C-alpha positions in Angstrom: 119.7 118.1 128.3 118.7 120.8 130.9 115.5 123.0 131.9 115.5 126.9 132.2 112.2 129.0 133.2 112.4 132.2 130.9 109.4 134.6 131.1 107.5 132.3 132.5 107.8 129.0 130.5 110.1 126.2 131.5 112.0 125.5 128.7 114.3 122.4 127.8 117.3 122.7 125.9 120.7 121.1 125.1 124.3 122.6 124.5 126.8 120.1 122.2 130.1 120.6 120.9 132.6 123.5 122.2 131.6 125.8 125.2 133.9 128.4 123.8 133.4 128.1 119.8 130.8 130.0 117.5 127.2 129.4 118.8 124.8 127.7 116.6 121.3 127.6 117.5 118.9 125.6 116.3 115.0 126.0 116.0 112.4 123.2 115.3 109.5 122.2 113.3 105.8 121.8 113.6 105.1 118.6 115.8 108.3 118.0 116.4 111.3 118.3 119.5 115.1 119.2 119.7 116.1 115.6 118.7 114.9 116.5 114.7 118.7 117.9 114.5 120.7 115.2 116.2 121.9 113.7 112.9 123.0 116.9 111.5 124.7 118.2 115.0 126.5 114.8 115.0 128.0 115.3 111.5 128.9 119.2 111.9 132.7 119.9 113.2 132.6 120.2 117.0 134.8 123.5 117.3 130.9 124.9 117.3 128.9 125.7 120.3 125.1 123.9 119.5 122.1 124.4 121.0 118.9 122.6 120.9 115.8 123.8 122.7 112.1 122.7 122.3 109.8 125.8 121.4 106.7 126.5 123.5 104.1 123.7 123.8 106.5 120.9 121.7 108.6 118.4 123.5 109.2 119.1 127.4 108.7 123.4 127.1 105.5 124.6 128.8 102.7 126.6 127.2 102.2 129.4 129.8 99.0 130.7 129.2 97.7 128.5 126.4 99.1 130.8 123.3 101.7 131.8 121.8 103.4 134.5 119.0 106.2 133.7 116.4 107.6 136.8 118.6 107.0 134.9 121.5 109.3 131.6 120.0 112.0 134.1 118.9 111.9 135.7 122.4 112.8 132.3 123.8 115.6 132.0 121.6 116.9 135.6 122.7 116.4 134.9 126.5 118.3 131.1 125.9 121.6 133.1 124.7 121.1 135.5 127.5 120.8 132.5 129.9 124.0 130.8 128.3 125.7 134.3 127.5 125.8 134.0 123.8 126.3 137.5 122.6 125.9 136.2 118.8 124.6 133.0 116.8 123.5 131.5 113.9 120.4 130.6 113.8 119.4 127.8 112.1 115.6 126.7 111.7 113.3 124.3 109.5 109.3 125.3 108.6 108.3 127.1 111.9 112.0 127.4 113.3 112.5 129.2 110.0 110.0 131.8 110.8 111.5 132.0 114.3 115.1 132.7 112.7 114.0 135.2 110.5 112.1 137.2 113.1 115.2 137.3 115.7 117.3 138.3 113.1 114.4 141.1 112.7 114.4 141.8 116.4 117.8 141.7 117.2 120.1 141.9 114.0 123.4 142.9 116.4 123.1 139.4 117.7 123.0 137.3 114.6 125.5 136.7 112.7 124.0 134.4 109.9 120.5 132.6 109.4 120.0 129.0 108.2 116.4 128.9 106.5 115.2 125.2 106.0 112.1 124.4 104.5 110.3 127.5 105.3 109.1 131.0 104.0 108.5 134.6 105.0 104.9 133.7 105.3 103.4 129.8 105.1 99.9 128.8 104.3 96.5 130.6 104.8 93.4 130.6 106.6 92.1 127.8 104.7 95.3 125.8 105.4 95.3 126.6 109.2 91.9 126.9 110.4 90.5 123.3 110.0 93.8 121.9 111.3 93.6 124.3 114.7 90.4 122.9 114.5 91.0 119.4 114.2 93.3 119.4 117.0 91.6 121.0 119.5 88.3 118.8 118.8 90.3 115.5 118.0 93.7 115.4 118.9 96.5 114.9 116.6 95.9 111.1 115.5 93.1 111.4 112.7 95.8 114.1 111.0 99.1 112.0 111.5 99.1 109.6 108.3 98.4 112.9 106.0 101.3 115.1 107.8 103.9 112.1 107.6 102.9 111.9 103.7 104.1 115.7 104.1 107.1 115.5 105.6 108.9 112.5 104.3 109.0 111.4 100.4 107.6 108.1 99.2 111.1 106.6 99.8 111.0 106.9 102.9 107.8 105.8 103.5 108.6 102.6 101.6 112.6 102.4 103.1 112.4 103.1 106.4 109.3 102.4 108.2 111.1 102.1 111.5 111.9 105.8 111.7 108.5 106.7 110.0 106.3 105.2 113.3 109.0 107.2 115.4 108.3 110.6 113.8 104.7 109.3 113.6 104.9 109.2 117.7 106.9 112.0 118.0 104.0 114.3 116.3 101.0 112.6 118.2 102.7 112.9 121.1 103.0 116.9 121.2 100.6 118.4 123.2 97.4 119.4 121.2 97.0 122.6 122.6 100.9 123.2 122.0 100.7 122.3 118.3 96.9 124.5 117.8 98.7 128.0 119.3 101.7 127.2 117.0 99.5 126.7 114.0 97.8 130.2 114.9 100.9 131.6 115.3 102.2 130.4 111.9 98.8 131.4 110.3 99.1 134.7 111.7 102.6 135.7 110.5 103.8 137.2 107.5 107.2 138.3 107.5 107.7 139.5 104.0 108.7 142.9 105.0 110.4 142.4 108.0 112.9 139.5 106.0 113.2 142.1 103.0 114.8 144.4 105.3 117.5 141.6 106.5 121.1 142.3 105.8 122.8 139.0 107.1 124.4 136.2 105.5 121.4 133.2 104.6 121.4 129.5 103.4 118.4 128.9 102.5 117.5 125.2 101.7 114.5 123.1 99.9 113.7 119.5 99.9 112.6 118.6 96.1 109.5 116.5 97.5 108.6 118.7 100.0 104.4 118.9 100.1 104.4 121.3 102.9 106.7 124.3 101.7 107.7 123.3 98.1 111.1 124.4 96.5 109.2 127.6 94.7 108.3 128.7 98.4 111.7 129.0 99.5 113.1 130.3 96.5 110.7 133.0 96.7 112.0 133.8 100.7 115.7 133.3 99.3 115.0 136.6 96.8 113.9 138.7 99.5 117.3 138.7 101.2 120.0 140.1 99.4 122.9 137.9 98.6 120.8 134.7 100.1 122.2 131.5 98.9 119.7 128.8 97.6 119.9 125.2 98.0 117.6 122.6 97.4 118.4 118.6 97.8 117.0 115.8 96.3 114.7 113.3 97.3 114.2 114.9 100.5 110.8 116.4 101.8 110.0 118.8 105.0 112.5 117.6 107.6 115.9 117.2 105.5 117.9 117.2 108.9 115.9 113.3 109.3 115.5 112.7 105.7 118.9 113.5 104.0 120.8 114.5 107.1 124.3 113.8 105.4 123.2 117.0 102.6 121.8 118.9 105.3 124.6 119.2 107.6 127.4 119.0 104.3 125.2 122.6 103.5 125.1 124.2 107.0 128.9 123.4 107.4 129.8 124.9 104.2 127.7 128.2 105.5 129.5 128.1 108.4 133.0 127.8 107.4 132.5 130.9 105.8 132.8 133.2 109.0 135.8 131.6 109.7 137.5 130.4 106.5 138.6 132.5 103.7 135.4 134.6 104.0 136.6 138.3 105.3 135.1 140.0 101.9 131.4 138.5 102.3 131.6 138.5 106.1 132.7 142.2 106.4 130.2 143.2 103.9 127.6 141.8 105.8 128.9 142.9 109.2 129.2 146.5 107.7 125.9 146.8 105.9 124.6 145.4 110.0 126.1 148.4 111.4 125.8 151.0 109.0 123.2 150.2 107.0 122.3 148.9 104.2 121.3 152.0 102.7 124.4 153.6 103.9 126.9 150.4 102.1 124.7 151.2 98.9 125.2 154.9 98.9 129.1 154.0 99.6 129.2 151.2 96.9 127.4 153.2 94.0 129.8 156.2 94.8 133.0 154.0 94.3 135.3 154.9 91.9 138.4 153.1 90.2 140.4 155.7 92.4 139.0 153.7 95.8 137.7 150.4 94.9 141.0 148.5 96.4 140.4 150.8 99.5 136.6 149.7 99.7 138.2 146.1 99.6 140.7 146.7 102.5 138.5 148.2 104.7 136.0 145.3 104.4 138.1 142.5 104.6 140.0 144.0 107.3 138.5 146.6 109.4 134.7 144.8 109.0 135.7 141.4 108.4 138.2 140.8 110.9 138.0 143.1 113.9 134.1 143.8 113.8 133.4 140.3 112.5 135.0 138.4 116.0 132.9 136.6 118.6 134.5 138.0 121.1 132.7 141.2 122.0 129.2 142.0 121.4 128.7 144.6 118.7 127.3 146.8 121.2 130.5 147.2 123.1 132.7 147.0 119.9 130.1 150.1 119.1 130.5 151.9 122.5 134.6 151.4 122.0 134.7 152.7 118.5 132.6 155.9 119.8 135.1 156.7 122.6 138.2 156.4 120.7 136.8 158.6 117.6 135.9 160.7 120.0 138.9 160.7 121.8 141.2 161.6 118.5 138.8 164.2 117.3 137.6 162.4 114.1 133.9 164.2 113.9 132.3 163.0 110.6 133.4 159.3 111.7 132.1 160.0 114.8 128.9 160.6 113.2 128.8 158.0 111.7 129.4 155.6 114.3 126.7 157.5 116.6 124.2 156.8 113.9 124.8 153.4 114.0 124.1 152.9 117.3 120.7 152.5 116.2 121.6 149.0 114.6 124.5 147.7 117.2 122.3 148.5 120.8 124.4 151.0 122.3 121.8 153.5 123.8 122.5 157.1 124.7 123.1 155.7 128.3 126.0 153.6 127.0 127.5 156.7 125.0 127.3 158.9 128.2 129.2 156.6 130.4 132.0 156.3 127.1 131.7 159.8 127.4 133.3 159.8 131.1 136.3 157.6 129.8 137.1 160.1 127.1 136.8 163.0 129.6 139.2 161.3 131.7 141.7 159.8 129.4 141.9 162.6 126.3 140.3 165.5 127.8 137.5 167.2 129.2 137.2 169.7 125.7 137.2 166.4 123.4 134.1 165.0 125.7 132.5 168.0 125.7 132.7 168.4 121.8 131.7 164.8 121.4 128.8 165.0 123.5 127.4 167.8 121.6 127.5 165.8 118.6 126.0 163.1 120.4 123.2 165.4 121.5 122.8 166.6 117.8 122.6 162.9 116.5 120.0 161.3 119.1 118.1 164.2 118.3 118.3 163.2 114.4 117.4 159.4 115.2 114.5 160.2 117.5 113.0 162.5 114.9 113.3 160.3 112.3 111.7 157.4 114.1 
């Protein structure tokens, strides 16, 4: 268990598993802390670097200023990844944690390998739901609402058969700072991620609980329908917090999703990476224009360059983008150079990054090559600025 100060907040976090493995970052639900993922973390393959954290105003993390937005929560995830030297991760979130995961993917798609969205939606609830809860939290605390919240969190069999655990999770809720709870309620109330989530092009697993009264399966199905290629899974006899009520099924689902990045999923992985780098519109046009003559070629480049080299975890997309632009400039591949210069809008490589890369091209491939490439780069970046 560790603490770090990020953007004015003192944040509690924990890292488990292989410190050199692919990263998975877990985000928690309203009124809980990082420990709700314990049973899933214990069941996942230990080759992953698994990061848990308390969001602002929850657990042992502070709430500077007394207010927070979903963007603030997402920013904390990205800042913690920076602190830990994590360039890219799968983000797994439950309930408001699912909103946070969607926001991270929207804000920084190059840093998200995939998202696991448990018991959540692109928008959760309405003013009529959240305003009375905010009022109660700020005037009376969380105790008066605790029993009703437990009814939403867990199914009747859990209440009947696991009374001791139920009491523990009820205490977790009531020990949550009322100010932090109310602040995150406001953040949920005010956030609608429908359009930004519809634009996501990362692999996604959407998990629902069959007995979830807070975010019912229909809401999660709607969420899955927004994301191209998203997988939907419903866990039976499960309420709002599957990692607590059904940890075996939850862990199996997440493990299967993670395995898709590492084993035998080069085509789907390559498609996701290609869309992330080049943009969904470009890939859609490429697929639409494919004929029998180039079908095998498209599969080859998707599984090969995009599914292997571009999808490796050892370099962030920004650096891969700079390397690719440099090499294309050096060998004079103008059309591909233009394509990858436009892709910098998705990879995070800046105009300054490309300017530095061109200095290396000038040294090792010659001034004429670099000069011509710089001319092309200035034209492309001017077009991008005009389009934005």
